[in-house]
N, CA, C and O of each residue as an XYZ file, in Angstrom:
300
protein
N      17.320     15.793      0.567
C      16.090     15.908      0.096
C      15.059     15.159      1.003
O      15.356     14.127      1.606
N      13.943     15.692      1.052
C      12.872     14.938      1.763
C      11.969     14.118      0.907
O      11.776     14.298     -0.295
N      11.429     13.183      1.671
C      10.541     12.315      0.914
C       9.102     12.599      1.317
O       8.785     12.652      2.505
N       8.310     12.766      0.422
C       6.901     13.259      0.530
C       5.958     12.064      0.319
O       6.248     11.038     -0.296
N       4.750     12.352      0.937
C       3.734     11.188      0.873
C       2.787     11.460     -0.421
O       2.391     12.597     -0.675
N       2.492     10.462     -1.126
C       1.832     10.481     -2.315
C       0.630      9.336     -2.124
O       0.793      8.220     -1.630
N      -0.415      9.802     -2.556
C      -1.620      8.824     -2.688
C      -1.734      8.211     -4.151
O      -1.741      8.935     -5.146
N      -1.827      6.753     -4.214
C      -1.973      6.284     -5.309
C      -3.195      5.490     -5.499
O      -3.440      4.611     -4.674
N      -4.047      5.707     -6.553
C      -5.360      4.955     -6.606
C      -5.236      3.760     -7.758
O      -4.805      3.923     -8.899
N      -5.672      2.644     -7.233
C      -5.684      1.366     -7.868
C      -6.883      0.955     -7.881
O      -7.739      1.525     -7.204
N      -7.204     -0.254     -8.760
C      -8.575     -0.876     -8.584
C      -8.673     -1.455     -7.106
O      -7.676     -1.706     -6.430
N      -9.904     -1.628     -6.703
C     -10.230     -1.985     -5.472
C     -10.170     -3.420     -5.223
O     -10.952     -4.196     -5.772
N      -9.203     -3.818     -4.353
C      -9.054     -5.297     -3.960
C      -7.725     -5.561     -4.686
O      -7.358     -6.729     -4.812
N      -7.078     -4.686     -5.109
C      -5.793     -4.909     -5.894
C      -4.463     -4.314     -5.228
O      -3.298     -4.388     -5.620
N      -5.023     -3.688     -4.072
C      -3.877     -2.799     -3.425
C      -2.733     -3.665     -2.890
O      -1.659     -3.064     -2.845
N      -2.712     -4.956     -2.467
C      -1.517     -5.616     -1.934
C      -0.646     -6.134     -3.189
O       0.583     -6.181     -3.164
N      -1.484     -6.539     -4.351
C      -0.685     -6.953     -5.498
C      -0.146     -5.852     -5.964
O       1.035     -5.990     -6.285
N      -0.661     -4.654     -6.138
C       0.303     -3.420     -6.679
C       1.330     -3.192     -5.848
O       2.441     -2.997     -6.341
N       1.164     -3.176     -4.539
C       2.228     -3.034     -3.510
C       3.606     -3.957     -3.777
O       4.784     -3.605     -3.723
N       3.087     -5.128     -4.053
C       4.178     -6.242     -4.162
C       4.889     -6.055     -5.735
O       6.054     -6.396     -5.939
N       4.135     -5.549     -6.653
C       4.807     -5.390     -7.945
C       5.614     -4.080     -7.865
O       6.696     -4.015     -8.448
N       5.125     -3.018     -7.156
C       5.884     -1.858     -7.101
C       7.230     -1.914     -6.174
O       8.189     -1.156     -6.323
N       7.131     -2.930     -5.205
C       8.271     -3.276     -4.327
C       9.339     -4.111     -5.175
O      10.555     -3.931     -5.116
N       8.737     -4.978     -5.912
C       9.673     -5.672     -6.769
C      10.439     -4.750     -7.840
O      11.654     -4.812     -8.027
N       9.610     -3.933     -8.483
C      10.092     -2.886     -9.414
C      11.212     -1.914     -8.860
O      12.268     -1.708     -9.457
N      10.889     -1.384     -7.745
C      11.962     -0.600     -6.869
C      13.330     -1.421     -6.799
O      14.403     -0.945     -7.170
N      13.190     -2.577     -6.334
C      14.340     -3.356     -6.144
C      15.125     -3.550     -7.436
O      16.346     -3.389     -7.423
N      14.412     -3.923     -8.668
C      14.910     -4.215     -9.765
C      15.703     -2.902    -10.522
O      16.622     -2.992    -11.336
N      15.148     -1.823    -10.070
C      15.621     -0.719    -10.815
C      16.644      0.076     -9.850
O      17.233      1.094    -10.215
N      16.781     -0.492     -8.615
C      17.835      0.188     -7.706
C      17.221      1.450     -7.090
O      17.976      2.274     -6.574
N      16.053      1.627     -7.110
C      15.487      2.761     -6.495
C      15.289      2.950     -4.902
O      14.578      3.843     -4.441
N      15.988      2.019     -4.116
C      15.427      1.959     -2.875
C      15.830      3.118     -1.990
O      15.230      3.373     -0.946
N      16.900      3.837     -2.451
C      16.926      5.134     -1.655
C      16.184      6.200     -2.091
O      16.415      7.267     -1.522
N      15.298      6.187     -3.008
C      14.440      7.250     -3.401
C      12.971      6.895     -2.808
O      12.107      7.759     -2.660
N      12.799      5.616     -2.508
C      11.455      5.522     -1.874
C      11.610      5.094     -0.263
O      12.640      4.566      0.154
N      10.517      5.373      0.545
C      10.424      5.083      1.987
C       9.378      4.059      2.097
O       9.499      2.994      1.490
N       8.306      4.327      2.872
C       7.425      3.374      3.111
C       6.220      3.382      2.082
O       5.877      4.333      1.380
N       5.679      2.189      2.138
C       4.519      2.072      1.309
C       3.403      1.404      2.476
O       3.605      0.416      3.182
N       2.220      2.237      2.439
C       1.264      1.877      3.340
C      -0.014      1.451      2.836
O      -0.490      2.038      1.865
N      -0.616      0.509      3.377
C      -2.071      0.302      2.875
C      -2.857      0.113      4.325
O      -2.861     -0.947      4.950
N      -3.548      1.381      4.764
C      -4.061      1.378      6.036
C      -5.258      0.516      6.205
O      -6.322      0.670      5.605
N      -4.979     -0.432      7.101
C      -6.065     -1.540      7.508
C      -6.164     -1.289      8.945
O      -5.448     -0.542      9.612
N      -7.329     -2.145      9.408
C      -7.592     -2.251     10.786
C      -8.153     -3.642     10.925
O      -8.753     -4.185      9.998
N      -7.938     -4.246     12.164
C      -8.459     -5.715     12.223
C      -9.859     -5.591     12.875
O      -9.987     -4.816     13.823
N     -10.820     -6.240     12.465
C     -12.098     -6.081     13.101
C     -12.773     -7.586     13.238
O     -12.469     -8.522     12.499
N     -13.613     -7.648     14.169
C     -14.272     -9.033     14.521
C     -15.657     -8.915     13.765
O     -16.311     -7.876     13.668
N     -15.978    -10.094     13.271
C     -17.142    -10.079     12.376
C     -17.801    -11.547     12.979
O     -17.187    -12.544     13.359
N     -19.261    -11.308     12.924
C     -19.986    -12.526     13.073
C     -20.321    -13.290     11.802
O     -20.900    -12.680     10.903
N     -20.046    -14.421     11.666
C     -20.699    -15.048     10.360
C     -21.018    -16.378     10.847
O     -20.213    -17.046     11.496
N     -22.346    -16.821     10.496
C     -22.835    -18.041     10.906
C     -22.905    -18.280     12.288
O     -22.953    -19.447     12.677
N     -22.921    -17.191     13.221
C     -22.921    -17.496     14.493
C     -21.517    -17.612     15.201
O     -21.441    -17.745     16.422
N     -20.504    -17.560     14.455
C     -19.138    -17.483     14.890
C     -18.403    -16.245     14.687
O     -18.535    -15.557     13.674
N     -17.559    -15.938     15.741
C     -16.667    -14.601     15.446
C     -15.602    -15.112     14.626
O     -15.109    -16.239     14.572
N     -15.334    -13.993     13.963
C     -14.273    -14.249     12.630
C     -13.396    -12.786     12.571
O     -13.908    -11.700     12.298
N     -11.859    -13.026     12.911
C     -11.164    -11.792     12.807
C     -10.838    -11.587     11.268
O     -10.535    -12.548     10.562
N     -10.918    -10.238     10.759
C     -10.619     -9.943      9.453
C      -9.887     -8.681      9.449
O      -9.768     -8.083     10.518
N      -9.373     -8.194      8.364
C      -8.988     -6.947      8.023
C      -9.685     -6.261      7.289
O     -10.282     -6.819      6.369
N      -9.811     -4.803      7.495
C     -10.788     -3.965      6.536
C      -9.863     -2.730      6.168
O      -9.178     -2.149      7.010
N      -9.910     -2.401      4.882
C      -9.330     -1.384      4.419
C     -10.000      0.090      4.817
O     -11.161      0.318      4.476
N      -9.303      0.982      5.476
C      -9.740      2.342      5.618
C     -10.203      3.040      4.291
O     -11.196      3.764      4.228
N      -9.247      2.698      3.073
C      -9.564      3.462      1.988
C      -9.322      2.628      0.826
O      -8.244      2.709      0.238
N     -10.308      1.769      0.415
C     -10.354      0.771     -0.489
C      -9.987      1.444     -1.909
O     -10.695      2.326     -2.395
N      -8.931      1.002     -2.475
C      -8.685      1.390     -3.789
C      -7.428      2.360     -3.781
O      -6.964      2.721     -4.863
N      -6.875      2.782     -2.608
C      -5.915      3.600     -2.568
C      -4.747      2.855     -1.533
O      -4.954      1.895     -0.792
N      -3.504      3.579     -1.717
C      -2.622      3.440     -0.878
C      -1.454      4.458     -0.944
O      -1.353      5.252     -1.879
N      -0.649      4.407      0.000
C       0.209      5.740      0.320
C       1.808      5.198      0.154
O       2.278      4.133      0.556
N       2.461      6.267     -0.555
C       3.900      5.948     -1.010
C       4.554      7.130     -0.728
O       4.210      8.224     -1.176
N       5.637      6.901      0.121
C       6.575      8.002      0.517
C       7.825      7.734     -0.347
O       8.481      6.694     -0.404
N       8.041      9.074     -1.107
C       9.107      8.960     -1.903
C       9.679     10.500     -2.317
O       9.095     11.559     -2.089
N      10.940     10.331     -2.966
C      11.512     11.467     -3.576
C      11.015     11.415     -4.991
O      11.241     10.385     -5.627
N      10.321     12.470     -5.599
C       9.796     12.487     -6.833
C      10.825     13.383     -7.769
O      11.129     14.551     -7.527
N      11.253     12.675     -8.780
C      12.180     13.492     -9.769
C      11.845     12.823    -10.980
O      10.958     11.969    -10.994
N      12.575     13.188    -12.141
C      12.485     12.735    -13.456
C      12.817     11.290    -13.604
O      12.295     10.774    -14.592
N      13.580     10.481    -12.844
C      13.950      9.062    -12.937
C      12.763      8.256    -12.217
O      12.457      7.146    -12.651
N      12.179      8.743    -11.258
C      11.262      7.962    -10.562
C       9.764      8.199    -11.326
O       8.761      7.619    -10.910
Protein backbone atom coordinates (compact mmCIF):
# COMPACT_ATOMS: atom_id res chain seq x y z
CA UNK A 1 0.00 0.00 0.00
CA UNK A 2 1.11 3.54 -0.69
CA UNK A 3 1.50 6.31 1.84
CA UNK A 4 -0.26 9.48 0.76
CA UNK A 5 0.35 13.04 1.94
CA UNK A 6 -2.30 14.80 4.02
CA UNK A 7 -2.48 18.39 5.27
CA UNK A 8 -3.40 18.88 8.92
CA UNK A 9 -4.69 22.22 10.19
CA UNK A 10 -3.82 23.23 13.76
CA UNK A 11 -3.73 26.42 15.79
CA UNK A 12 -0.98 28.69 14.51
CA UNK A 13 2.07 28.45 16.73
CA UNK A 14 1.25 24.93 17.95
CA UNK A 15 2.63 23.02 14.95
CA UNK A 16 5.69 21.62 16.74
CA UNK A 17 3.72 20.69 19.87
CA UNK A 18 1.08 18.83 17.84
CA UNK A 19 3.84 17.07 15.87
CA UNK A 20 5.45 15.92 19.13
CA UNK A 21 2.14 14.65 20.54
CA UNK A 22 1.30 12.88 17.27
CA UNK A 23 4.71 11.14 17.16
CA UNK A 24 4.29 10.06 20.77
CA UNK A 25 0.79 8.68 20.08
CA UNK A 26 2.01 6.84 16.96
CA UNK A 27 4.70 5.11 19.04
CA UNK A 28 2.30 4.25 21.88
CA UNK A 29 -0.33 2.75 19.57
CA UNK A 30 2.21 0.87 17.42
CA UNK A 31 1.37 2.58 14.12
CA UNK A 32 5.00 3.20 13.07
CA UNK A 33 4.52 1.20 9.86
CA UNK A 34 1.40 3.20 8.90
CA UNK A 35 3.05 6.63 9.11
CA UNK A 36 5.86 8.12 7.06
CA UNK A 37 7.24 11.63 7.41
CA UNK A 38 5.72 14.48 9.38
CA UNK A 39 6.86 17.82 7.95
CA UNK A 40 6.56 21.41 9.08
CA UNK A 41 7.95 23.43 6.16
CA UNK A 42 10.24 26.18 7.45
CA UNK A 43 13.05 28.33 6.12
CA UNK A 44 15.92 30.03 7.89
CA UNK A 45 15.91 33.82 7.50
CA UNK A 46 18.12 36.66 8.70
CA UNK A 47 16.37 39.48 10.56
CA UNK A 48 17.63 42.83 11.78
CA UNK A 49 16.63 43.56 15.37
CA UNK A 50 18.05 46.51 17.26
CA UNK A 51 20.76 46.86 14.63
CA UNK A 52 21.96 43.25 14.95
CA UNK A 53 21.49 40.36 12.57
CA UNK A 54 19.61 37.41 13.98
CA UNK A 55 18.85 34.01 12.44
CA UNK A 56 15.33 32.70 12.86
CA UNK A 57 13.02 30.13 11.33
CA UNK A 58 9.91 31.17 9.48
CA UNK A 59 7.06 28.81 8.64
CA UNK A 60 5.87 28.68 5.04
CA UNK A 61 2.34 27.68 6.07
CA UNK A 62 1.58 28.79 9.64
CA UNK A 63 -1.12 26.62 11.18
CA UNK A 64 -0.51 23.64 8.90
CA UNK A 65 1.77 20.62 8.69
CA UNK A 66 2.04 17.63 6.38
CA UNK A 67 1.69 13.96 7.30
CA UNK A 68 2.49 10.96 5.13
CA UNK A 69 0.38 7.94 6.08
CA UNK A 70 -1.74 4.99 5.02
CA UNK A 71 -5.30 5.97 5.89
CA UNK A 72 -7.56 3.14 7.05
CA UNK A 73 -10.18 2.51 9.72
CA UNK A 74 -7.54 1.93 12.45
CA UNK A 75 -5.65 5.18 11.90
